[in-house]
C-alpha positions in Angstrom: 21.1 26.9 -4.2 20.0 23.8 -6.3 19.8 20.5 -4.5 21.6 21.5 -1.3 24.4 23.5 -3.0 27.4 21.3 -2.4 26.3 17.9 -3.7 28.5 16.4 -6.4 28.7 13.3 -8.4 31.8 11.1 -8.4 32.7 9.8 -11.9 35.6 7.7 -10.6 33.6 5.1 -8.7 31.7 2.1 -10.0 28.3 3.4 -8.8 26.3 4.7 -11.8 25.9 8.4 -12.1 22.1 8.1 -12.4 22.0 6.2 -9.1 24.2 8.8 -7.4 21.9 11.5 -8.7 18.8 9.5 -7.6 20.2 9.4 -4.0 20.8 13.1 -4.0 17.4 13.9 -5.4 15.7 11.6 -2.9 17.4 13.5 0.0 16.4 16.8 -1.6 12.7 16.0 -2.0 12.6 14.5 1.6 14.5 17.3 3.4 14.5 20.5 1.3 11.7 20.7 -1.2 8.7 21.5 1.1 6.4 23.2 -1.4 4.4 20.4 -3.0 2.8 22.9 -5.4 6.1 23.9 -6.9 7.9 21.6 -9.4 11.5 20.4 -8.8 14.2 21.9 -11.0 13.8 20.9 -14.7 15.9 18.1 -16.2 18.0 20.7 -18.2 18.8 22.6 -15.0 19.9 19.4 -13.2 21.9 18.3 -16.2 23.8 21.6 -16.5 24.4 21.8 -12.7 26.0 18.4 -12.4 27.5 18.3 -15.9 25.8 15.1 -16.9 23.5 14.1 -19.8 19.8 14.6 -19.7 19.1 10.9 -20.3 21.1 10.2 -17.1 18.9 12.8 -15.2 15.8 11.3 -16.8 16.7 7.8 -15.6 17.1 9.0 -12.0 13.8 10.9 -12.1 12.0 8.0 -13.8 12.9 5.6 -11.0 11.7 8.1 -8.4 8.4 8.4 -10.3 8.0 4.7 -10.4 8.7 4.4 -6.7 6.1 7.1 -5.9 8.3 9.9 -4.7 7.7 12.1 -7.7 5.0 12.6 -10.4 4.8 14.4 -13.7 2.2 16.9 -14.9 2.3 17.5 -18.6 3.5 21.0 -19.6 4.0 21.9 -15.9 6.9 19.8 -14.6 7.8 17.2 -12.1 6.4 17.5 -8.6 7.0 15.9 -5.2 4.3 13.4 -4.1 2.5 13.7 -0.8 4.2 11.9 2.0 3.4 8.2 2.2 1.1 6.9 5.0 3.3 5.0 7.5 1.2 2.0 8.5 1.6 -0.5 11.4 -0.2 -3.3 9.4 2.8 -5.6 9.9 3.1 -4.9 13.7 -0.4 -4.4 15.0 -3.6 -6.3 14.4 -6.0 -3.5 14.1 -8.8 -2.4 11.7 -8.0 -0.2 8.7 -10.4 2.4 10.0 -8.8 2.6 13.4 -5.3 2.8 11.9 -6.2 5.7 9.5 -7.9 7.6 12.3 -4.7 7.3 14.4 -2.8 8.9 11.5 -5.3 11.9 11.5 -6.9 10.7 8.3 -10.6 10.1 7.5 -11.2 6.5 6.5 -14.1 5.2 4.3 -15.0 2.0 2.6 -16.8 1.0 -0.6 -18.3 -2.5 -0.8 -17.7 -3.7 -4.3 -19.1 -7.2 -3.8 -20.5 -9.4 -1.0 -21.7 -12.9 -1.7 -21.7 -16.5 -0.4 -19.5 -18.8 -2.6 -18.1 -22.3 -2.4 -14.5 -22.4 -1.2 -11.9 -23.6 -3.7 -9.0 -25.7 -2.5 -6.7 -22.8 -1.6 -9.3 -20.9 0.4 -10.6 -24.1 2.1 -7.1 -25.2 3.0 -6.2 -21.8 4.4 -9.4 -21.6 6.5 -9.2 -25.3 7.7 -12.4 -26.1 5.8 -13.5 -28.8 3.4 -13.4 -27.7 -0.3 -16.8 -26.6 -1.3 -17.7 -25.2 2.1 -19.7 -22.0 2.1 -17.6 -18.9 2.7 -18.4 -15.2 2.5 -16.4 -13.4 -0.2 -16.1 -9.7 0.6 -14.5 -7.3 -1.9 -13.8 -3.8 -0.7 -12.0 -0.6 -1.8 -10.8 1.4 1.2 -9.9 5.1 1.2 -8.1 7.6 3.4 -9.3 11.3 2.9 -11.2 10.1 -0.1 -8.1 8.7 -1.8 -8.1 5.0 -2.7 -5.4 3.2 -0.6 -6.1 -0.5 -0.7 -8.2 -3.0 -2.6 -8.9 -6.1 -0.6 -10.7 -9.5 -1.1 -11.6 -11.2 2.1 -12.9 -14.8 2.7 -14.8 -15.6 6.0 -16.3 -19.0 6.9 -20.0 -18.5 6.6 -20.8 -20.8 9.6 -18.5 -18.8 11.8 -20.0 -15.4 11.2 -23.1 -15.3 8.9 -23.9 -11.8 10.3 -21.2 -10.3 8.0 -23.8 -10.7 5.2 -26.2 -8.2 6.8 -24.1 -5.8 8.8 -23.1 -2.3 7.6 -19.5 -2.9 6.6 -19.0 0.6 5.2 -19.3 2.0 8.8 -18.6 -1.0 11.1 -15.4 -2.8 11.9 -15.2 -6.3 10.5 -13.1 -7.5 13.4 -15.6 -6.1 15.9 -18.5 -7.8 14.1 -16.6 -11.1 14.2 -15.8 -10.8 17.9 -19.3 -9.8 18.8 -20.9 -12.7 16.8 -18.4 -15.3 17.8 -18.1 -14.3 21.5 -14.4 -14.8 21.2 -11.5 -12.4 20.6 -9.3 -12.2 17.6 -5.8 -13.2 18.7 -3.3 -13.2 15.9 -2.5 -13.0 12.2 0.1 -14.3 9.9 0.9 -12.0 6.9 3.1 -12.4 3.8 4.3 -9.5 1.7 5.5 -9.3 -1.9 5.7 -6.7 -4.6 3.5 -7.2 -7.8 2.6 -5.0 -10.8 -0.8 -3.4 -11.0 -3.0 -5.0 -13.6 -5.6 -3.0 -15.5 -8.4 -3.6 -13.0 -6.3 -2.6 -10.0 -4.9 0.4 -11.7 -8.4 1.8 -12.4 -9.5 1.1 -8.8 -6.4 2.5 -7.1 -5.9 5.3 -9.6 -2.3 4.3 -10.5 -0.6 3.5 -13.8 -0.9 0.0 -15.1 2.3 -1.9 -14.2 3.0 0.3 -11.2 4.4 -1.6 -8.1 1.8 -2.7 -5.6 2.4 -4.0 -2.1 0.5 -7.4 -2.0 -0.4 -9.0 1.3 -1.9 -12.3 2.1 -3.2 -12.6 5.7 -4.8 -15.3 7.8 -6.4 -14.1 11.0 -7.3 -16.5 13.9 -9.5 -16.4 17.0 -8.0 -17.0 20.5 -8.8 -20.7 20.2 -6.9 -20.9 16.9 -9.9 -20.9 14.6 -9.1 -19.2 11.3 -11.8 -16.5 10.6 -10.3 -14.4 7.8 -8.2 -15.0 4.7 -7.6 -11.7 2.9 -5.7 -10.6 -0.2 -4.9 -6.9 0.0 -3.2 -4.7 -2.6 -1.9 -1.4 -1.4 -0.7 1.5 -3.4 3.0 1.6 -2.9 3.1 5.3 -3.8 0.9 6.1 -0.8 1.9 3.5 1.7 4.9 2.4 3.6 5.1 -0.3 6.3 7.1 -0.5 9.4 8.6 -3.7 10.9 9.9 -4.3 14.4 12.4 -7.1 14.7 13.7 -8.6 18.0 16.8 -10.7 18.3 15.8 -14.3 19.2 
């Protein structure tokens, strides 16, 4: 039976009907709709089943599309997206490649740019450098099972690890290179997270619609002696990634 059979909407409470429907649809696509090649029921079916207008149904579905749970195919219908990749990026300091392999996925990297530039004030301040100091600017697009997941720009002090300019970063771990060259271990990172809209450039790289939500991280990584060795700006596809947090009471 459609959407679990006994789900109903309550028109006597202040929660909008579209939002109630969105909640029901989300439970349905997570728990019941297992065939990703089969579309979910059409708008007209859902409208008739719940006795609500099609614009109300469309609003609920539109939000689930924007959030990455559903996607539309012209003349075929609305389909459930592949499950998001649950990442430990905010809990564990590990390389992208290692994390993807732990999830049973095949990682790959495309180097878009690698150059030595003069640090501006923001980069210099973040890396404890004088403005104008040489830094390596590394721009990468990273994939899981050949699907683009994250676009990242990384700044590394050139004096700390010049080897980054010549090593094979499509197949080697940046963190391992830094530790090998510095002779010191990477110790910790501080990350900030916010949601931004995909611009035209990011939308083309990550294969998402312009304006789609993107998970944007800024990270500063330090060696065990406190030396900052990496400042990165990473933009993750929110339709393919979700992040876990672990909080402890202080």
